[in-house]
C-alpha positions in Angstrom: -0.3 2.9 -28.7 -3.5 4.8 -27.8 -4.6 4.9 -24.2 -7.9 3.2 -23.5 -8.0 4.0 -19.8 -11.8 4.6 -19.9 -12.5 1.1 -21.2 -10.1 -0.6 -18.9 -11.1 1.2 -15.8 -14.8 0.8 -16.4 -14.3 -3.0 -16.7 -12.5 -3.3 -13.3 -14.6 -4.4 -10.3 -14.9 -2.1 -7.3 -12.4 -2.7 -4.4 -13.5 -2.6 -0.8 -11.2 -2.8 2.2 -11.7 -6.0 4.2 -13.1 -7.9 1.2 -11.5 -10.6 -0.9 -9.6 -9.3 -4.0 -11.4 -10.0 -7.3 -8.2 -11.2 -8.9 -4.4 -11.1 -8.2 -2.1 -8.2 -8.9 -0.4 -10.2 -11.7 -3.8 -10.8 -13.3 -4.4 -7.0 -13.0 -1.1 -6.4 -14.8 -2.3 -8.8 -17.5 -5.5 -6.9 -17.9 -3.6 -3.6 -18.2 -1.1 -4.9 -20.8 -3.3 -4.3 -23.8 -4.4 -0.8 -22.7 -1.3 1.0 -21.3 2.1 1.7 -22.7 5.2 -0.4 -22.0 6.6 2.4 -19.9 3.4 2.6 -17.8 3.4 -1.2 -17.3 7.0 -1.1 -16.1 6.0 1.6 -13.6 3.0 -0.5 -12.4 5.4 -3.3 -11.7 7.1 -1.2 -9.0 3.9 -1.1 -6.9 4.7 -4.2 -4.9 8.2 -3.0 -4.2 8.8 -1.9 -0.6 12.1 -0.2 -1.0 12.1 1.8 -4.3 14.3 4.9 -4.8 11.8 7.7 -4.4 13.8 10.4 -6.3 13.8 8.1 -9.4 10.0 7.8 -9.4 8.6 10.5 -11.8 4.9 9.5 -11.6 3.3 11.9 -9.1 0.7 9.5 -7.6 3.1 6.7 -7.1 5.7 9.0 -5.6 3.1 10.4 -3.2 2.2 6.9 -2.2 5.7 5.8 -1.4 6.4 9.1 0.4 3.3 8.5 2.6 4.2 4.9 3.2 7.8 5.8 4.2 6.5 8.6 6.5 4.1 6.1 8.1 6.9 3.5 8.6 9.2 6.3 10.0 6.6 7.2 12.6 6.2 3.5 13.5 10.0 3.3 14.0 10.0 6.4 16.2 7.2 5.2 18.4 8.6 1.7 18.8 12.1 3.0 19.5 10.6 5.3 22.1 9.0 2.3 23.8 12.3 0.4 23.7 14.4 3.4 24.7 16.5 3.2 21.5 17.7 5.8 18.9 15.5 5.6 15.8 17.4 7.9 13.5 19.6 5.4 11.7 16.5 3.5 10.6 14.5 6.4 9.2 14.0 6.8 5.4 14.0 10.2 3.7 10.5 11.3 2.8 8.7 14.4 1.6 5.4 13.6 3.2 4.1 15.0 6.5 1.6 12.9 8.3 -1.6 14.4 9.5 -2.5 14.6 13.2 -5.2 12.0 12.5 -2.6 9.6 10.9 -0.3 10.1 13.9 -3.1 9.2 16.3 -4.0 6.0 14.4 -0.3 5.0 14.3 -0.1 5.6 18.1 -3.2 3.5 18.7 -1.8 0.7 16.5 1.5 0.7 18.4 -0.4 0.3 21.6 -2.7 -2.3 20.3 -2.0 -5.7 22.0 -3.0 -7.6 18.9 -0.4 -7.4 16.1 -3.0 -8.4 13.5 -5.5 -5.7 14.6 -2.7 -3.2 14.7 -1.6 -4.1 11.1 -5.3 -3.8 10.0 -5.5 -0.3 11.5 -2.3 0.7 9.6 -3.6 -0.8 6.3 -6.9 1.0 6.8 -5.0 4.2 7.2 -3.1 3.4 4.0 -6.4 2.7 2.3 -7.9 6.0 3.4 -4.8 7.8 2.0 -5.3 6.0 -1.3 -9.0 7.0 -1.3 -7.9 10.6 -1.1 -5.4 10.2 -3.9 -8.1 8.5 -6.1 -10.7 11.2 -5.5 -9.3 13.5 -8.2 -8.8 10.7 -10.8 -11.5 8.9 -12.6 -10.3 7.5 -16.0 -6.6 8.2 -16.0 -3.3 6.4 -15.3 -3.3 7.7 -11.7 -6.5 5.8 -11.0 -4.8 2.6 -12.2 -1.9 3.2 -9.9 -4.1 3.6 -6.9 -6.2 0.5 -8.0 -3.0 -1.5 -8.2 -1.8 -0.5 -4.7 -5.3 -1.2 -3.2 -5.3 -4.6 -4.9 -1.9 -5.4 -3.4 -3.2 -4.5 0.0 -6.2 -6.8 -0.4 -4.0 -9.6 -1.8 -1.8 -9.4 1.3 -4.8 -9.7 3.6 -6.2 -12.5 1.6 -2.9 -14.4 2.2 -3.1 -13.6 5.9 -6.7 -14.9 6.1 -6.0 -18.1 4.2 -2.7 -18.9 6.0 -2.7 -22.1 8.0 -2.5 -20.6 11.4 -1.8 -23.9 13.2 1.1 -24.6 11.0 2.5 -21.1 11.5 2.2 -21.5 15.3 3.8 -24.9 15.2 6.7 -23.5 13.1 7.1 -20.6 15.6 7.0 -22.8 18.6 9.5 -25.4 17.3 
């Protein structure tokens, strides 16, 4: 199957953090189906996973993404454990990514933020910025599609949060 990344990518709408997703991640996979190989489609389906085995991932961009996300989560675990005076080490995941000082500062601010929703938004903005860096060197290739899929899954998550029936959730928590 020939790879028509250029046609597919040029037909995708621009994604912007804090905006509604143009379509679902599943619809995105449907759009990709006719333009990417079966092997690439299987790889794309791992994007929503939160606990993949990193050594098994061969695609560089996806591997860097999961390494970054695990490093971010590890830092959250360390900072929250410090606040609770607990040992974090049994909860940490192996990762090859080192976080920048900027990332560590954002995570620290998020942990101290009294609003869990705002803290989560700060963390997802940090994730988005990392994806922007990954995307910078890729225009019409499979790596671009991987980053696009991850960004789309972030937007989809926030769309679900925004559309959630907050009164029903509060009622469920209270009872």
